[in-house]
C-alpha positions as CSV (number, residue, x, y, z in Angstrom):
1,X,-8.0,33.0,-107.6
2,X,-10.6,35.4,-106.3
3,X,-9.1,37.8,-108.7
4,X,-10.5,35.4,-111.8
5,X,-13.3,34.2,-111.1
6,X,-16.6,33.6,-113.4
7,X,-18.6,36.1,-113.6
8,X,-21.5,33.3,-112.7
9,X,-19.6,31.6,-109.8
10,X,-20.7,31.9,-106.1
11,X,-17.8,34.1,-105.4
12,X,-19.6,36.7,-107.9
13,X,-22.8,36.4,-106.8
14,X,-21.5,37.3,-103.1
15,X,-19.5,40.3,-104.3
16,X,-21.8,41.6,-106.8
17,X,-25.5,40.5,-106.4
18,X,-26.6,43.1,-108.4
19,X,-24.8,43.0,-111.6
20,X,-23.4,39.1,-111.5
21,X,-25.9,38.2,-114.2
22,X,-25.4,41.2,-116.5
23,X,-23.3,40.0,-119.6
24,X,-22.8,40.7,-123.1
25,X,-25.4,37.8,-123.9
26,X,-28.1,39.4,-121.6
27,X,-27.9,42.7,-123.2
28,X,-28.0,41.5,-126.6
29,X,-31.1,39.5,-125.6
30,X,-32.9,42.4,-124.2
31,X,-31.8,44.7,-126.8
32,X,-33.6,42.4,-129.5
33,X,-36.7,42.4,-127.2
34,X,-36.4,45.8,-126.9
35,X,-36.5,46.4,-130.7
36,X,-39.3,44.0,-131.5
37,X,-41.8,45.6,-128.7
38,X,-40.8,49.3,-130.1
39,X,-41.3,47.6,-133.7
40,X,-44.5,46.2,-132.7
41,X,-45.7,49.9,-130.8
42,X,-44.9,51.7,-133.8
43,X,-46.7,49.3,-136.3
44,X,-49.6,49.8,-134.3
45,X,-49.7,53.5,-134.7
46,X,-47.7,54.3,-131.6
47,X,-51.0,54.6,-129.9
48,X,-50.6,54.2,-126.2
49,X,-47.7,53.9,-123.9
50,X,-44.1,53.8,-125.5
51,X,-42.4,50.3,-124.2
52,X,-39.5,50.9,-121.5
53,X,-36.0,49.0,-122.3
54,X,-35.8,46.0,-120.0
55,X,-33.0,46.6,-118.4
56,X,-33.4,50.3,-117.8
57,X,-31.5,53.3,-119.0
58,X,-28.3,52.8,-121.0
59,X,-25.5,55.4,-120.7
60,X,-25.4,58.3,-123.1
61,X,-22.3,60.3,-124.2
62,X,-22.4,62.9,-122.2
63,X,-23.0,60.5,-118.7
64,X,-19.6,59.9,-117.3
65,X,-19.3,56.1,-117.1
66,X,-16.8,55.1,-114.3
67,X,-13.8,52.6,-115.5
68,X,-13.5,51.4,-112.0
69,X,-15.6,48.5,-111.6
70,X,-18.4,48.3,-108.4
71,X,-17.2,48.3,-105.3
72,X,-17.6,44.5,-103.9
73,X,-20.4,44.2,-101.4
74,X,-18.4,41.5,-99.2
75,X,-14.4,41.5,-98.4
76,X,-12.6,38.0,-99.3
77,X,-12.8,36.9,-95.9
78,X,-16.6,37.4,-95.5
79,X,-16.6,35.3,-99.2
80,X,-14.6,32.5,-97.7
81,X,-17.1,32.8,-94.4
82,X,-19.9,32.3,-96.5
83,X,-18.8,29.8,-98.6
84,X,-17.8,27.3,-96.0
85,X,-21.4,28.1,-94.3
86,X,-23.0,26.7,-97.8
87,X,-20.0,23.8,-98.2
88,X,-21.1,22.3,-94.4
89,X,-24.8,23.1,-95.0
90,X,-24.6,21.2,-98.3
91,X,-22.6,18.2,-96.5
92,X,-25.0,18.1,-93.5
93,X,-28.2,17.2,-96.2
94,X,-26.4,14.9,-98.1
95,X,-25.0,12.5,-95.6
């Protein structure tokens, strides 16, 4: 079950809190905004500071990109405990 969880599930948010939100849709949207900002900067004569990318630097061909996934921030036991705690809190609020 934990192996095939959705990227936006509570398990993903607990396991990878820094990167769970970064999907292809987010990357493509950020690239579109970056292109618009860069084009507006160029049409304005290139005055002022060049706009920085929204999501930070992209890897270049020279950089080695690890094929291994990021190390989880929490173990499966810690995730189960946290989810049980949240479930109990939600049930106590409901009734």
